[in-house]
ROROVO-712172 format. One line per 8 residues: their letters; for each residue x, y, z of C-alpha. Coordinates in nm, 3 decimals. Each point is the difference from the previous one (the first is absolute). Example, Ala and Ser with C-alpha at 12.3 -4.5 7.8 and 13.67 -1.06 7.14 Angstrom:
<sites>
as> 1.230,-0.450,0.780 ~ 0.137,0.344,-0.066
</sites>
This chain:
<sites>
xxxxxxxx> -1.722,-0.522,-1.654 ~ 0.060,0.373,-0.053 ~ 0.245,0.117,0.266 ~ 0.113,0.351,0.089 ~ 0.344,0.004,0.163 ~ 0.127,0.311,0.180 ~ 0.337,0.052,0.168 ~ 0.055,0.310,0.211
xxxxxxxx> 0.372,0.087,0.008 ~ 0.187,0.290,0.149 ~ 0.029,0.173,-0.340 ~ -0.262,-0.150,-0.231 ~ -0.335,-0.175,0.029 ~ -0.020,-0.263,-0.274 ~ -0.322,-0.156,-0.129 ~ -0.053,-0.290,-0.240
xxxxxxxx> -0.302,-0.177,-0.144 ~ 0.033,-0.373,-0.057 ~ -0.243,-0.241,-0.163 ~ 0.117,-0.353,0.066 ~ 0.361,-0.003,-0.124 ~ -0.031,0.314,-0.215 ~ 0.112,0.344,0.112 ~ -0.262,0.234,-0.147
xxxxxxxx> 0.155,0.324,0.120 ~ 0.250,0.155,0.241 ~ 0.051,0.356,0.129 ~ 0.208,0.196,0.250 ~ -0.124,0.293,0.209 ~ 0.181,0.205,0.263 ~ -0.055,-0.118,0.357 ~ -0.173,0.264,0.211
xxxxxxxx> 0.042,0.080,0.368 ~ -0.345,-0.141,0.080 ~ 0.069,-0.304,-0.225 ~ -0.361,-0.022,-0.116 ~ 0.052,0.291,-0.238 ~ 0.265,-0.197,-0.188 ~ -0.229,-0.303,-0.016 ~ -0.288,0.210,-0.136
xxxxxxxx> 0.229,0.148,-0.266 ~ 0.141,-0.341,-0.097 ~ -0.346,-0.156,-0.034 ~ -0.116,0.299,-0.206 ~ 0.303,-0.018,-0.230 ~ -0.042,-0.376,-0.042 ~ -0.366,0.040,-0.086 ~ 0.088,0.263,-0.258
xxxxxxxx> 0.271,-0.222,-0.149 ~ -0.205,-0.319,-0.020 ~ -0.363,0.110,0.015 ~ -0.081,-0.275,0.249 ~ -0.342,-0.013,0.166 ~ 0.042,0.038,0.380 ~ -0.297,-0.227,0.053 ~ 0.176,-0.283,-0.188
xxxxxxxx> 0.296,-0.015,0.242 ~ -0.012,-0.321,0.207 ~ 0.266,0.083,0.261 ~ 0.232,0.281,0.104 ~ 0.343,-0.084,0.146 ~ 0.201,0.271,0.175 ~ 0.358,0.002,0.127 ~ 0.069,0.284,0.242
xxxxxxxx> 0.283,0.140,0.212 ~ -0.240,0.172,0.246 ~ 0.082,-0.218,0.296 ~ 0.375,-0.046,-0.020 ~ 0.034,0.376,-0.057 ~ -0.200,0.068,0.317 ~ 0.231,-0.225,0.202 ~ 0.317,0.145,-0.151
xxxxxxxx> -0.124,0.352,0.070 ~ -0.129,-0.094,0.347 ~ -0.326,0.182,-0.069 ~ -0.370,-0.088,0.002 ~ 0.065,-0.291,0.240 ~ -0.254,-0.104,0.263 ~ 0.090,-0.034,0.373 ~ 0.061,-0.374,0.051
xxxxxxxx> -0.002,-0.228,0.302 ~ 0.252,-0.279,-0.067 ~ -0.109,-0.288,0.227 ~ 0.198,-0.323,0.014 ~ -0.086,-0.331,0.166 ~ 0.335,-0.146,0.103 ~ 0.063,0.024,0.375 ~ 0.184,-0.135,0.186
xxxxxxxx> 0.217,-0.041,-0.314 ~ 0.094,0.284,-0.243 ~ 0.029,0.266,0.272 ~ 0.355,0.091,-0.111 ~ -0.119,0.133,-0.338 ~ -0.331,0.186,0.044 ~ -0.211,0.123,-0.294 ~ 0.146,0.293,-0.199
xxxxxxxx> 0.347,-0.072,0.144 ~ 0.176,0.036,-0.336 ~ -0.209,0.285,-0.148 ~ 0.141,0.341,-0.095 ~ -0.088,0.250,0.272 ~ -0.183,0.232,-0.241 ~ -0.242,-0.278,-0.099 ~ -0.054,-0.110,0.360
xxxxxxxx> -0.100,0.358,0.074 ~ -0.218,0.020,-0.313 ~ -0.214,-0.297,0.108 ~ -0.015,0.094,0.369 ~ 0.252,-0.250,0.141 ~ -0.259,-0.222,0.174 ~ 0.143,-0.350,0.059 ~ -0.127,-0.263,0.242
xxxxxxxx> 0.089,-0.357,0.100 ~ -0.249,-0.262,0.121 ~ 0.020,-0.360,0.118 ~ -0.030,-0.263,-0.271 ~ 0.130,-0.111,-0.336 ~ 0.067,-0.351,-0.124 ~ 0.281,-0.243,-0.065 ~ 0.071,-0.109,-0.359
xxxxxxxx> -0.229,-0.301,0.045 ~ -0.297,0.214,0.105 ~ 0.016,-0.065,0.375 ~ -0.042,0.316,0.214 ~ 0.294,0.172,0.171 ~ -0.244,0.140,0.257 ~ -0.381,0.014,0.013 ~ -0.195,0.297,-0.135
xxxxxxxx> -0.064,0.246,0.285 ~ -0.317,0.185,-0.095 ~ 0.008,0.239,0.298 ~ 0.359,0.097,-0.081 ~ -0.085,0.064,-0.364 ~ -0.306,0.211,0.082 ~ 0.213,0.211,0.234 ~ 0.262,0.049,-0.274
xxxxxxxx> -0.274,0.092,-0.246 ~ -0.141,0.264,0.235 ~ 0.348,0.142,0.053 ~ 0.064,0.017,-0.376 ~ -0.329,0.178,-0.067 ~ 0.066,0.251,0.277 ~ 0.342,0.071,-0.159 ~ -0.170,0.087,-0.328
xxxxxxxx> 0.039,-0.316,-0.212 ~ -0.267,-0.036,-0.270 ~ 0.136,-0.298,-0.197 ~ 0.116,-0.332,0.145 ~ 0.280,-0.236,-0.108 ~ -0.016,-0.343,0.163 ~ 0.288,-0.245,-0.016 ~ 0.065,-0.330,0.174
xxxxxxxx> 0.297,-0.235,0.005 ~ -0.042,-0.263,-0.275 ~ -0.348,0.127,-0.090 ~ 0.032,-0.134,-0.360 ~ -0.013,-0.343,0.169 ~ -0.268,0.084,0.258 ~ -0.185,0.332,-0.026 ~ -0.244,-0.049,0.289
xxxxxxxx> 0.141,0.280,0.219 ~ -0.008,0.258,-0.277 ~ -0.350,-0.108,-0.100 ~ -0.133,0.012,0.357 ~ 0.154,0.344,0.059 ~ -0.157,0.129,-0.321 ~ -0.341,-0.120,0.119 ~ 0.041,0.191,0.326
xxxxxxxx> 0.099,0.318,-0.185 ~ -0.307,-0.038,-0.224 ~ -0.219,-0.026,0.312 ~ 0.153,0.298,0.180 ~ 0.081,0.222,-0.300 ~ -0.238,-0.085,-0.285 ~ 0.146,0.099,-0.337 ~ 0.355,0.059,0.125
xxxxxxxx> 0.255,-0.122,-0.257 ~ 0.189,-0.313,0.113 ~ 0.298,-0.155,-0.182 ~ 0.099,-0.362,0.079 ~ 0.357,-0.112,-0.060 ~ -0.084,-0.353,-0.116 ~ -0.195,0.152,-0.292 ~ 0.282,0.235,-0.108
xxxxxxxx> 0.354,-0.126,0.063 ~ 0.185,-0.327,-0.011 ~ 0.187,-0.204,0.260 ~ 0.237,0.215,0.206 ~ -0.147,0.207,0.282 ~ 0.158,0.347,-0.031 ~ -0.031,0.030,-0.379 ~ -0.359,-0.124,0.006
xxxxxxxx> -0.089,0.227,0.293 ~ 0.159,0.303,-0.170 ~ -0.195,-0.063,-0.321 ~ -0.319,-0.021,0.207 ~ 0.069,0.329,0.178 ~ 0.071,0.170,-0.333 ~ -0.326,-0.137,-0.135 ~ -0.190,0.128,0.304
xxxxxxxx> 0.154,0.346,-0.040 ~ -0.123,0.015,-0.361 ~ -0.357,-0.119,0.055 ~ -0.160,0.347,0.016 ~ 0.187,0.112,-0.310 ~ -0.095,-0.323,-0.178 ~ -0.366,0.070,0.062 ~ 0.036,0.349,-0.149
xxxxxxxx> 0.204,-0.121,-0.299 ~ -0.232,-0.293,-0.078 ~ -0.302,0.229,0.012 ~ 0.173,0.263,-0.214 ~ 0.115,-0.248,-0.266 ~ -0.344,-0.161,-0.022 ~ -0.166,0.341,-0.034 ~ 0.249,0.111,-0.265
xxxxxxxx> -0.066,-0.308,-0.212 ~ -0.376,0.034,0.047 ~ 0.011,0.369,-0.099 ~ 0.162,-0.109,-0.327 ~ -0.315,-0.200,-0.075 ~ 0.159,-0.337,0.080 ~ -0.214,-0.231,0.214 ~ 0.247,-0.291,-0.001
xxxxxxxx> 0.156,-0.125,0.326 ~ 0.331,0.158,0.105 ~ 0.303,-0.205,0.107 ~ 0.341,0.102,0.135 ~ 0.318,-0.187,-0.088 ~ 0.202,-0.165,0.276 ~ 0.371,-0.044,0.067 ~ 0.007,-0.351,-0.147
xxxxxxxx> -0.168,0.088,-0.330 ~ -0.351,-0.112,0.093 ~ -0.318,0.200,0.060 ~ -0.212,0.104,0.294 ~ -0.339,0.166,-0.014 ~ -0.060,0.345,0.147 ~ -0.151,-0.135,0.323 ~ 0.305,-0.223,0.052
xxxxxxxx> 0.224,0.302,-0.059 ~ -0.182,0.186,0.277 ~ 0.110,-0.276,0.241 ~ 0.346,-0.078,-0.138 ~ 0.156,0.315,-0.153 ~ 0.350,-0.129,0.081 ~ -0.046,-0.260,-0.273 ~ 0.036,0.268,-0.270
xxxxxxxx> 0.348,0.126,0.095 ~ 0.202,-0.152,-0.283 ~ -0.271,-0.002,-0.266 ~ 0.195,0.245,-0.221 ~ 0.303,-0.215,-0.088 ~ -0.214,-0.315,0.017 ~ -0.244,0.136,-0.259 ~ 0.287,0.094,-0.231
xxxxxxxx> 0.143,-0.351,0.023 ~ -0.336,-0.168,-0.058 ~ -0.059,0.234,-0.293 ~ 0.341,-0.092,-0.139 ~ -0.090,-0.370,0.014 ~ -0.330,0.066,-0.181 ~ 0.152,0.217,-0.273 ~ 0.310,-0.211,-0.063
xxxxxxxx> -0.167,-0.342,0.042 ~ 0.307,-0.095,0.210 ~ -0.112,-0.159,0.331 ~ 0.359,-0.025,0.130 ~ 0.243,0.288,-0.056 ~ 0.161,0.305,0.158 ~ -0.196,0.326,-0.021 ~ 0.163,0.342,-0.009
xxxxxxxx> -0.258,0.269,0.074 ~ 0.144,0.350,-0.046 ~ -0.185,0.317,0.094 ~ 0.117,0.355,0.031 ~ 0.213,-0.049,0.311 ~ 0.069,-0.369,0.066 ~ 0.040,-0.337,-0.167 ~ -0.179,-0.289,0.173
xxxxxxxx> 0.124,-0.347,-0.089 ~ -0.181,-0.319,0.093 ~ -0.036,-0.360,-0.116 ~ -0.314,-0.169,-0.128 ~ -0.063,-0.366,0.081 ~ -0.304,-0.165,-0.161 ~ -0.132,0.346,-0.088 ~ 0.014,0.136,0.355
xxxxxxxx> 0.270,0.205,0.174 ~ 0.247,-0.197,0.208 ~ -0.077,0.087,0.360 ~ 0.261,0.128,0.243 ~ 0.138,-0.281,0.218 ~ 0.087,0.237,0.283 ~ -0.202,0.248,0.199 ~ -0.055,0.329,-0.181
xxxxxxxx> 0.054,0.340,0.160 ~ -0.259,0.264,-0.093 ~ 0.056,0.359,0.121 ~ 0.239,-0.136,0.264 ~ -0.244,-0.265,0.126 ~ 0.091,-0.368,-0.038 ~ -0.293,-0.204,-0.131 ~ -0.054,-0.351,-0.132
xxxxxxxx> -0.304,0.020,-0.223 ~ 0.011,-0.096,-0.368 ~ 0.236,0.228,-0.193 ~ 0.172,-0.048,-0.336 ~ 0.377,-0.040,-0.012 ~ 0.091,0.327,-0.173 ~ 0.332,0.181,-0.013 ~ -0.006,0.373,-0.078
xxxxxxxx> 0.282,0.228,-0.119 ~ 0.001,0.375,-0.055 ~ 0.003,0.005,-0.378 ~ -0.303,0.123,-0.197 ~ -0.094,0.202,-0.304 ~ 0.038,0.323,0.193 ~ 0.330,-0.084,0.172 ~ 0.256,0.281,0.005
xxxxxxxx> 0.311,-0.071,-0.211 ~ 0.312,0.177,0.127 ~ 0.338,0.008,-0.180 ~ 0.254,0.013,0.281 ~ 0.375,0.022,-0.041 ~ 0.052,-0.362,0.103 ~ -0.319,-0.166,-0.124 ~ -0.351,0.042,-0.139
xxxxxxxx> -0.280,-0.057,0.251 ~ -0.367,-0.085,-0.063 ~ -0.252,0.051,0.284 ~ -0.119,-0.043,0.266 ~ -0.118,0.365,-0.017 ~ -0.280,0.040,-0.254 ~ -0.225,0.264,-0.154 ~ -0.287,-0.250,0.049
xxxxxxxx> -0.335,0.120,-0.133 ~ 0.163,0.321,-0.127 ~ 0.177,-0.193,-0.278 ~ -0.200,0.166,-0.280 ~ 0.093,0.342,0.138 ~ 0.365,-0.045,0.094 ~ 0.156,-0.260,-0.234 ~ 0.205,0.132,-0.292
xxxxxxxx> -0.208,-0.179,-0.264 ~ -0.307,0.188,0.124 ~ 0.170,0.339,-0.004 ~ 0.122,-0.006,0.362 ~ 0.347,0.050,0.142 ~ 0.062,-0.319,0.203 ~ 0.191,-0.292,-0.155 ~ -0.197,-0.316,0.079
xxxxxxxx> 0.019,-0.371,-0.077 ~ -0.277,0.049,-0.259 ~ 0.219,0.252,-0.184 ~ 0.282,-0.254,-0.001 ~ -0.233,-0.271,-0.137 ~ -0.112,0.229,-0.280 ~ 0.356,0.114,-0.083 ~ 0.115,-0.362,0.001
xxxxxxxx> -0.271,-0.108,-0.244 ~ -0.194,-0.214,0.246 ~ -0.316,0.210,-0.004 ~ -0.192,0.256,-0.203 ~ -0.138,0.239,0.258 ~ -0.031,0.377,-0.018 ~ 0.230,0.191,-0.237 ~ 0.319,-0.194,-0.074
xxxxxxxx> 0.167,0.310,-0.147 ~ 0.015,0.149,0.351 ~ 0.249,-0.270,0.109 ~ 0.197,-0.022,-0.326 ~ 0.277,0.212,0.156 ~ 0.074,-0.251,0.279 ~ 0.352,-0.143,-0.011 ~ -0.008,-0.363,-0.115
xxxxxxxx> 0.240,-0.107,0.275 ~ -0.238,0.141,0.262 ~ -0.297,-0.180,-0.155 ~ 0.188,-0.331,-0.020 ~ 0.128,0.031,0.357 ~ -0.351,0.073,0.136 ~ -0.154,-0.288,-0.196 ~ 0.273,-0.230,0.136
xxxxxxxx> -0.086,0.104,0.357 ~ -0.370,-0.070,-0.060 ~ 0.071,-0.337,-0.166 ~ 0.239,-0.111,0.273 ~ -0.238,0.093,0.282 ~ -0.298,-0.175,-0.164 ~ 0.206,-0.310,-0.080 ~ 0.126,-0.010,0.357
xxxxxxxx> -0.345,0.012,0.155 ~ -0.138,-0.263,-0.242 ~ 0.296,-0.220,0.089 ~ -0.072,0.042,0.372 ~ -0.362,-0.107,-0.052 ~ 0.072,-0.309,-0.210 ~ -0.043,-0.333,0.176 ~ 0.273,-0.168,-0.211
xxxxxxxx> 0.294,0.093,-0.220 ~ -0.202,-0.074,-0.315 ~ -0.103,0.304,-0.208 ~ -0.367,0.092,0.037 ~ -0.238,0.185,-0.231 ~ -0.050,0.360,0.113 ~ -0.328,0.182,-0.060 ~ 0.034,0.380,0.003
xxxxxxxx> -0.309,0.198,0.103 ~ -0.084,0.346,0.131 ~ 0.039,0.334,-0.171 ~ 0.373,0.012,0.080 ~ 0.078,-0.341,-0.152 ~ 0.135,0.180,-0.307 ~ 0.323,-0.006,0.202 ~ 0.033,-0.380,-0.023
xxxxxxxx> 0.239,-0.107,-0.280 ~ -0.090,-0.264,-0.256 ~ 0.288,-0.213,0.128 ~ 0.029,-0.013,0.379 ~ 0.271,-0.203,0.171 ~ -0.157,-0.300,0.173 ~ -0.317,0.012,-0.212 ~ -0.074,-0.270,-0.255
xxxxxxxx> -0.207,0.265,-0.180 ~ -0.170,0.332,0.072 ~ -0.373,0.024,-0.072 ~ -0.175,0.337,-0.023 ~ -0.366,-0.090,-0.058 ~ -0.280,0.215,-0.138 ~ -0.159,0.228,0.261 ~ 0.314,-0.034,0.217
xxxxxxxx> -0.052,0.349,0.143 ~ -0.331,-0.098,0.168 ~ 0.093,-0.351,0.114 ~ -0.098,0.093,0.357 ~ -0.363,0.076,-0.094 ~ -0.012,-0.314,-0.214 ~ 0.126,-0.205,0.296 ~ -0.286,0.138,0.208
xxxxxxxx> -0.255,-0.076,-0.270 ~ 0.101,-0.365,-0.047 ~ 0.043,-0.082,0.369 ~ -0.151,-0.321,0.134 ~ -0.139,-0.100,0.338 ~ 0.222,-0.185,0.248 ~ -0.009,-0.200,0.320 ~ 0.292,-0.094,0.224
xxxxxxxx> 0.076,-0.229,0.292 ~ 0.310,0.046,0.219 ~ 0.002,-0.224,0.303 ~ 0.208,-0.238,0.213 ~ -0.113,-0.363,-0.023 ~ 0.112,-0.308,0.187 ~ 0.093,-0.223,-0.292 ~ 0.032,-0.372,0.070
xxxxxxxx> 0.200,-0.151,-0.292 ~ -0.281,-0.237,-0.099 ~ -0.251,0.289,-0.008 ~ 0.197,0.261,-0.194 ~ -0.211,-0.027,-0.318 ~ -0.323,0.028,0.199 ~ 0.124,0.313,0.179 ~ 0.108,0.160,-0.328
xxxxxxxx> -0.336,-0.082,-0.158 ~ -0.176,0.161,0.296 ~ 0.209,0.317,-0.036 ~ -0.059,0.011,-0.379 ~ -0.375,-0.037,0.044 ~ -0.013,0.274,0.263 ~ 0.188,0.238,-0.232 ~ -0.244,-0.080,-0.283
xxxxxxxx> -0.298,0.052,0.232 ~ 0.138,0.337,0.109 ~ 0.042,0.110,-0.363 ~ -0.360,-0.096,-0.080 ~ -0.122,0.179,0.313 ~ 0.189,0.311,-0.115 ~ -0.185,0.001,-0.333 ~ 0.179,-0.247,-0.229
xxxxxxxx> -0.205,-0.204,-0.243 ~ -0.018,-0.363,0.120 ~ 0.178,-0.227,-0.244 ~ 0.244,0.270,-0.111 ~ 0.213,-0.012,0.316 ~ 0.348,-0.151,-0.019 ~ 0.293,-0.032,0.239 ~ 0.283,0.231,-0.109
xxxxxxxx> 0.239,-0.035,0.294 ~ 0.063,-0.250,0.278 ~ 0.277,0.008,0.258 ~ 0.101,-0.240,0.279 ~ 0.250,0.099,0.270 ~ 0.077,-0.257,0.276 ~ 0.044,0.180,0.334 ~ 0.279,-0.197,0.166
xxxxxxxx> -0.010,0.215,0.313 ~ -0.356,-0.113,0.081 ~ -0.101,-0.351,0.110 ~ -0.255,-0.227,-0.164 ~ 0.106,0.014,-0.368 ~ -0.111,0.364,-0.020 ~ -0.006,0.130,-0.359 ~ -0.099,0.341,-0.127
xxxxxxxx> -0.211,-0.039,-0.314 ~ -0.098,0.290,-0.224 ~ -0.233,-0.048,-0.296 ~ -0.125,0.266,-0.242 ~ -0.293,-0.050,-0.239 ~ -0.141,0.238,-0.263 ~ -0.304,-0.003,-0.224 ~ -0.194,0.216,-0.244
xxxxxxxx> -0.233,0.265,0.132 ~ -0.366,-0.102,0.014 ~ -0.262,0.273,-0.052 ~ -0.360,-0.107,0.018 ~ -0.049,-0.202,-0.315 ~ 0.323,0.122,-0.161 ~ 0.311,-0.208,-0.043 ~ 0.335,0.177,-0.001
</sites>
């Protein structure tokens, strides 16, 4: 299968062409304000470099920061009605209760509570009150809401209230975008509800972005289907992205980590991904990023959808290096995308981490003679700061005291030393600078189950088999080739505070992408 992988970053848009396990070509182009311009340039450069036939491409995979940027900026968000089924419980913490005020204002601040919800075993807290819901819906529409986020207590166990409400909205407001919490978040009401509201706020933008990306690829002469990469390293098609834009939030670091696994052939390791401003460090388990065990805050909003466990520090290739009287500092201020204008090795006047790497013999970038005058004690002190910070963050991410292999990727990974404290070895694979686009290109299709089961001891195996099969079925339904799907993660957590042997079971399955008669 000939795959085109594209990753849209804040500075560069990277594109790679992969045939099976072979990287045929890789390019970098500057990201443009409208994003599509950078994609057009990257595809054009890649075609010039490899001579590939656009008609021969089987699939296009894109990682984008469109949606998380919109949330962070608080712009291009739709007015949302956040409707929760939870009365008479949950009144103390209404929807949007923990949101930053600027984002509440940006989405219109429409929150409503209705009777309903379920206990952990699926029994209703209160019956569905259709008249009440229709009245709330009318009120929300009058207030200007155009997108709807529906959440219900324990809806991952029993989603009937969310489903019934969605049917009513479809009857009264045909075509209105509706986001259902049981399809987006995990167990835990507020985090799941917040993720659903964020998703609802991004639905209009998602429609525009999906249409724009598809048109851009088609204009390049490529008729292959377009997929977007998700937070967990798997794929979704463009139509799925229109409904679930929130699933793309962490695709950047995830793609880099998946690309690192592919390039290094190390399914379990630590990955240090260094760009112009930050270093993102994560851990791969079985070829996929370890997921965060706690709720993740995005733009000040606490959510509980699938996110990789990544720790970021303010050290990158463009980080300012300052020689103070008491110590040498590196970052967090950075020249960012202006590195080739401002760094000493490129004829600029700002001392950066890249200059230090070149002066210290770690990299051959720009003109080394322009940093030959740097005092050796300054260079050594700055390199020591970089090494200590990177070693510290790798140490914090390790699951045990044993040294782990470290894979260095990203354009700024020239900063990583050959010997890093806490690393059994440092691997800098070929094409390390475009690992993010490679991660997008090689992504698979996934399915996940996260639910509370009543597990009688004698029936534990049967319950686990049921959860495994449902995860496999979801992966196939999402586009995985039957027979290629395997279970990559399974987690059991007994819930002692609930009666009836309640156990939360989470199962993740992934498989190769199926395209018509093609096998991935």
